[in-house]
N, C-alpha and C positions, 0 to 999 in steps of 0.2 A: 071570603069576599074581600076583606082589606087586602089580602095578599094579591088578588087579581088586580085591584086598583094600583097597588104599588108597582106590579110588574108592568101594567099598562103605562103608567107614568114614566117608568124607566125606559120603555120602548119609544114613547113619544119624545122624550128627551134625546135619546140616541138618534131617533130619526131627525130631530131638529138639528142636532149637531152635524149629521151627515148632510142634510140639506143646505146648511150654512157652509159647510166645507165645499160641497159641490158648486155652490154659488160662487165661492171665491175662486175655485179652480176653473170653472167653465166661464165665468164672466170677468172677475176681477183679475185673475192670474192667467187668463186665456193665452195671451201672447207669449208669456213665459213658458207655458207647458207645451205650446205648439213648437217653439224654438227648441225645447229639450227633445221632443219627438223627432224633429228634423235632424237634430244632432246625432241621435241614435241610429238614424237610417241614411246618414250622409258620409260619403267617403270624399276626402280632399286629397287629391293625387297631385304630386309635383310633376310638371312636364319639364324634363331636363333640357337645358340649352345645350346645343352642340358647341364644344370648345373650338375656338378658332385654330387653324393650322398655322404653321410657321414656315416661311420660305427664305431661301437664299437666292441670290442671283448667280447665274452661271453663263457667262459671255452674253450678258444682256437679257437673259430669259429667267424668270422666276421658276425655282425648283423646290418642291416640298421636302423639308428635312424633318418636319414633325407632323404626324398624321394622326387620325382618329380611326380606330378599328372598332366595329360593332361588337359589343359584348353584352352579357345579360346578367341580371340579378335573378335569383330564385327566391320566391316568397311563398310561405305555406301558412295555412291556418292550423296550428298545432292540435286544436281541439277537434277538428273535423276530418283530419287525414287518418288513414290507416297507418298508425305510427310505425309498426314494425315493417310493413311493406315499404313505406316511404323512406325509412332510415336505410334499408338495404339498397333501395334504388339510388338514393343520394350518394351513399358511400361507394357504390359500384361505378357510378358514372361521373360524379363531379367531386370526388373526395378532396382533390387538390385545391378546390376553390371554396370549400366550406369555411365560413367565418365565425361559426358558433359551435358549441357542444350540443349536439342533437339531444342527448339525454337530458341535459339541463332545460332545453326548450320544451321538451315533452312533459317535464315534471312541474312546470310553472302553471299553477292553477289559474284559469280564466284567460290565459294568453290566446288571443285570436289572430295575431298577425306577427310574423317574424321573417326578416330577411336572413336567409340561411347560407346563401352563397353569393359571391361577387365575381365580376370579370370572367364570367363563364363563356367560352367560345360557342359559336353556333353549332359546331359539330357535336359538342357534348350535350347541348340543349336538345338537338334532334334525337339522340339516343335516349335521353331521359323522357322525351315526350312519348316514345314508343311504350313506356310503362303504363300509360293511361292512368296516372295518379289523380285522384280527386283533391280539390282544395289546394292545388299547387299551381302557382302562376309564374310566368316569366316576364321580366321587365326589361326592355331594350335600353341600352346605354352605350357609352363610348369609352374606350381605353386608349391612353396615349401610346403611340408607337413611334420609334426613332429608327427609321430605316438605315441611317448612316452610322448607327451605333455610337462610337465615341467622338465622332467628329463634332468639334465646336461645343462639347458638353459643358464646359465651364462658362461658355457664353449663353447656352440655351437653357440650362437648368433642367428641372424635371417636375412632374406632377405627382404629389403624394397620394396615399390610399384614400384620403378624404377628398380628393379632386382639387386640391389647392396647389397652385403653382409655387415652387420653391426654387430660389436662387435664379441667377441669370434672367433671361427674357421671360421665362415662365413665371418667375416671381415678381419682377418689377412691372410687367404688364399683365398681371393676372386678371385684373378687372376687365380690360379690353378683350382678352382671350376668352374669359369664362362666359361672357354675356349675362343674361338674366333668365332664371327659371320662370316657366309659366305655371298656371294652376288650373286644375280641372275639378269641378265639384259635380258629383254624381250620386243618385239615389241607390241605396244598397238594400239587400234583404237582411234577414236576421243573421245570416252568416257572414255579413259584410262583403257579399259578392255583388259587384256593380250590376245594375239593371239597365234597361234601355235608357239612352239619354233623352231627356225631354226639354221643354222650353225653360224650365226652371234651373237648368244646369248652367254653370258659369264656366267659361273657358278663357283664361288669360293666356294668349300665345306666348311661347318662349321666344326670347330674343337671342339668336346664336351669337357667339363670340366673332370678333373680327379675325380675318386671316391676315397675319402680319407678314409683310415682306421686309427682310433685312437688307441693308446695303452690302453686307458681306458676300464676297465671291466664293461660292462653294469649292470650286477646284483650287482656288488660290489659298483658301483656308486649309484644305487637305495638304497641299504642297508645303505650306508653312509648317504644319504640324509634323510632317515627315522630316523636314529640315531640322526642326527643333529636337526631334527624337535622335537624329543622326549625331548632332552635336552633344546631346546628353550621353550618348553611347561612347563618344570619342574624348570626353573630358571628365574631370571629377564632379561636374555639376550634376545634381540630382533633380533640380527644378528649372524650368525655363518659361518665359512668357514673351509674347510678341504682339505688336500692334502696327498695322499699316493704315495710313489715312491719307486722304486728299487735303493738303494744307490750304487749298483755295476754296473749299466748300465745307470743310469739317467732316466730310462723310468717311466713315470707317469701312474699310474693305476686308480687313483681317483682324481678328482678336482671339488670342488663344493662350491657354496655359497648360503646362504639362508638369506632373502626371494628370491625366484626365480619367474619365469613368464612362461607363455605359448608363445613360439615363433610364433605360428600361430595367436595369438591375441596380438602381442606386443604393439599395439596402446592403449590397455586398462590399461597399466602400469601407476600407478598414481605417483610413485616416480622413476625417471629416474636412480637413483642409483642401482636399481635392475638389470639394464643391465650390470653393471660393474662386471668383474671378480675380486673378492677381493684377489685372490691368486697371480695374476700377475700384476694387474694394480694399486694397492694402497699401496704406501709405508707407513710404520708406525713404531713405536717404540715397538719392541717385548720384551723389558725389559730384565730380567735376563737370558733369553734364550741365550743372547749374552756372558754371562760368559763362555759358551762353547768355544767361540772363543778366548777370552782373556786368559783363562787357557791353552788352547792347543798352543797358541802362545809362552807363557812363557816356557812351557814344551819342545816345539820343539826347542827353542833356547838354551836349556840346562841351564836355569836359575832356574828351580825348578822341583820338582816331586810332586806326590800326598802327599808324607810324609814330605814335607817342612813345617816348622812351622813359625808362626808369632804371634805377640801379638795382640789379638783382644780386643779393648776397647769399641766396639759398635758403633764407628763413626770415621770419618776422617774429618779434616778441610783442604779444598783445595781452594785456592784463596779466603780466608775469608768465604767460604761457609761450613756449617756443613752438611755433608753427613752421614746419619744414616743407620744402618741395620734395616730391617723391623722386624727381629726376635731379640728380646731383652730378653734373659733369662740368669740367673746366670751361668748355667752349660757350656755355651760356651764363657764366658769371660775369658781373659788371654791367655795363649799359646795354640793354637790349630793347626792342620795340614790342608793342603789345601783341602784334601778329606772331612774333617768335614765342611770346609768353603763352599764347593760346595753343600754338603748335605743340609745345613741350608740357602743356597743361600745368603751368607753375602757379602754386597757390599764392606766391608773392605777387603775381600779376593780377589775380582777381582781388586781392586785398588792396593793391594799389588803385584799382578801379573804384573801390569803396571809398578810399581816401579822397580821390578826385571828386566823388559825388558830394563830399562835404567841403570842397574848395580848400583842402589842406592836404598837400601831397606828403606830409610828414607824419600824419596821425589820423586815426579814425575819430569822428565826432558825432554829435547828435544829429546834425543836418544830414550827414552821410548815411547814417542808420535809417532815419526817416525817409530819405529818398529811396534807399534800397527797398525798404518795406513797402513804399508806395508802388514801386514797380513790381515786386514780387506778388503782393496781395491784391492790390487794386487794379493794376493794369494787366498782368499776366494771370491773375486769379489763382495763384497757387495757394494750396491749403484750404480750398473750398470747392464744393461740388461744381462740376462744369455744366450740368444740365443735360447730359446725355441720358437716353431713355433706359437706363440700367441702375441697378443698386450701386450707390457710390459711397465711399468714405471721404470725409473732408480732409483729415490731416491737420496740420498746423504750421503757422508761421509765427515765430516768437515776437512778442511786442518789442519795439525798438528802444523803449525807455524804462520798462519795468523789469526788475529782477537784477541779480548780481552778474557782473561781468558781461554787460551788453556788447562792448567792443569785441571781445573774443567770440561771443556768440555770433555776432554779425560777420566777423572775419571768417568764421567757419561756414556761415551760410553762403558766402560767395563761392565756395567750392562744394556746396551741397551736402553739408553736414549740419547737425543741430536743427533740423527742420523735418517735417514729414509731409510728403506729397505723393500722389498716385502717379502711375504711368500715363493714365489718360490726361491728368492735369499737365504733366511734363510735356507730353507730345503736342497738346493743344497750344501751350505757351511757346513751344519751339516753332510750331507752325506759324505763329504770329511773327516770330523773329525772322523767318526766312521767306514768307509769302508776300513781302511788301509792307509788313507792319500791322495786319489786321487780325485781332483776336476773334475767332468765330466759335460759337457753340458747337461742339462735336455732335454727331448723330450716327445712329446705327439703324434707325428704322426708315426705310425708303418710302413705305407707304402701305396700302392695304390691297389685297388681291380680291378684286370683285368682278364677277362676270368675265372671267378670263383675262382681265387686264389689271395692271398696277395703277391704282389711284394714288396720287401723291398725297403726302401727309403734311398738313400745315402746322407750323410750330410758331405760334404768336409770340412765344418767349424767347425765340432765337435771337442771340446777340451778335452783332457785328461791330466791333469797336476798333477804331484806328488808334493803336498804342504806340507805334514807332513810325518814324519817317521812312520814306522810300529809300533815302540815302543811307540811313542806319541799317536797314535790311540788307541792302546791296553790299555794304561793307562787311556785315557779319557773314553773308553768303561767301564772299571771297576768302574770308579767313577760314571758314569751314572747309572749303574746297582745298585751300593750302594745307589744312591738316591731314588731308589724304594724298598729298603730292607723292609720298613714298609709296602708296598703294598704286598710284597711276604709273609710277616708273617701274613697278614690279609687274604691271600688266594685269592687276586685279580689278582696277577701275577701267572701264572700257572707253576708248576714244569716241568723241562725239556726244558724250554724256557729262553733265555737270553733277558730280557726286561729292557731297561734303558731309561732315559729321563731327561729333564729339563723344569721347569716351568718359566713363566714370568708374572708379574703383572705390567702393565704400567700405570703411571699417564698420564692424558690427559692435553693438553694446553687449558686453558680458559682465555680469555681476555689477550692473549699475554704471559702468564706465567703458570708454572705447578700448577695444583690444589693440594695443600698440604693437603686439607681436605679429599682427596681420595674418594670424593663423586661419582666420575665416573672413572672407570679404564677399561683396556682392558686385558682380560685373555688369555694367550697363553701357549700351551704345545707342546713340540716336543720330540719325542723319537723314539726308534727303537725296532724291534721284530725279533726273529730268534731262531733257536735251540741253546741250550747251546753248548759250545766248537766249535762254527762256527761264521763266519762273519754274521752280521745282514742281514736279508732278505729284510726287508722293513723299510722305515722311514715314520712316521705318524706325521703330524703337524696339530694342530686345533687352532682356534682363536674364541673367543666369546666376544661380546660387545653389549652395549645398552646405549643409551643416558640417562644420569642421574642415572646410576646404577653402583655399585661396583661389579666387576666381576674379580676374582683373578685367578692365575694360578691353584689353587686347583679345581675351578669349571671346567676349561678347562681340568685338569687332569682326572676328572671323565668321560668326553667325550672320552678322549684318552683310558681310561680303556675299555669302551664298544667297541670301534673301534678295539683295538688290539685283544681282545677276538673274536670278529666277524671275524676279518681277519684270525686268526688262524683256526677257524672252517670252513670258507668258502673255503679257499685255501688248507685246509687240510695240514698245515704245520706240518711235523713230528717233535716230540720233540727230543732233543739230549740226549746223554748219561749222 
């Protein structure tokens, strides 16, 4: 009898514990357990946003150069499928698209969901569907397609396996192109198979990415790349880059670097430098091109004109360093004017401009250095990002007062050494020199393609800053045209067109110092083209280089020649009077 009482009491206590526990579960913790139950029977599915496409212009019409192709992911429930049959079917139909080891997936205990293949084309999906596999699903998505193959690849960039834009426009404008994924919440059965959608389901629509229209002209881009490749084949250069822009708006119509690559097969690139946009991402020393900026600064400050004279002895001694002219000929020794100095690209001429900025024609001083820094960095914005819609490197302009040997550093800066600036910075500053004196933020995005039309893009941060007088700009244009007078006499520059420019041959640094042997150099040329008696229509800048090779501004000038003639013919620029 006592045993029965003890047993009864134990049962009563157990029942009491169960009752209390049920009370807590059903009353006190009701909401918590309902949420847990919902969680077990709920699928949250991402609704992928469609990535925006990229267009170039072609004779005024937008043409798609980056598209989306419908592709599929294959998803399986490893615990519910006929594993052997599923494995054979997948390997027979989509082997090249598998992203997992099927044996490992099938051996994972409790795994109920796995993406086993990606970027599968519709044709393969249709064959697999004929196998009538249970617990296998297909999820539609998009894959990036580049129908023009290598065209503009260093400008466009690519999309990696995770769907993220890398390099070029794909990288810099990834957020705009990618859009925002949506969300679908649906009730599922025990096997995580979605049931019918009810009122409790939540659907957040995906926001597709924007279709971006570039100001780049597709045919002009292709023609530019072909000309660059032609000159690479004919010279020791192994690399080349080019930029064409409208100096009156800042709009870029060509931007390219060679060697390039196929964005659809970006993984096959052997040298990662091929991904880099040499125009915006690589600061370098453009050499005597920078005489354009030193001369215009001194002219704008009222310190000199193109007719100002100085005594050229072929070299200058600055901070104990002998700085020589590359051109050493008897006819230009002695008293010459600044127009002649720019024509022969004399370092002594640009150093003299620096001296004049300091109001001392005999030596470089602090005032001159600070004035040159003000023009280079603050007015021409060299050594800092321009604001173009691409990945940019800033570069550097040395401080005018800190560090040893500032006079020699700034003397070298007048002819484009001892600094680091990108091609886009150089071309934008040069545009200000020749367009009437206005620095404008460069752009490469024309707008967005919406409903069959190009909607213009507003840029509230666009800068238009008058940095030089009209008179300074006109004088510089005249000197640049004079620089090419021998080209005009040779019939290379065409009658009826105002074509001017400036070359640069830069020494490279080897083992921490400039290579005075000139065994390797970088050749640059920048210039403009337009009808006579009118403001220039386009600025063209080219750069050529190759490890261990001497490449001067003359070689780059030959590439410029071909580009300016091609540009005139392609755009049908009418000659002036």
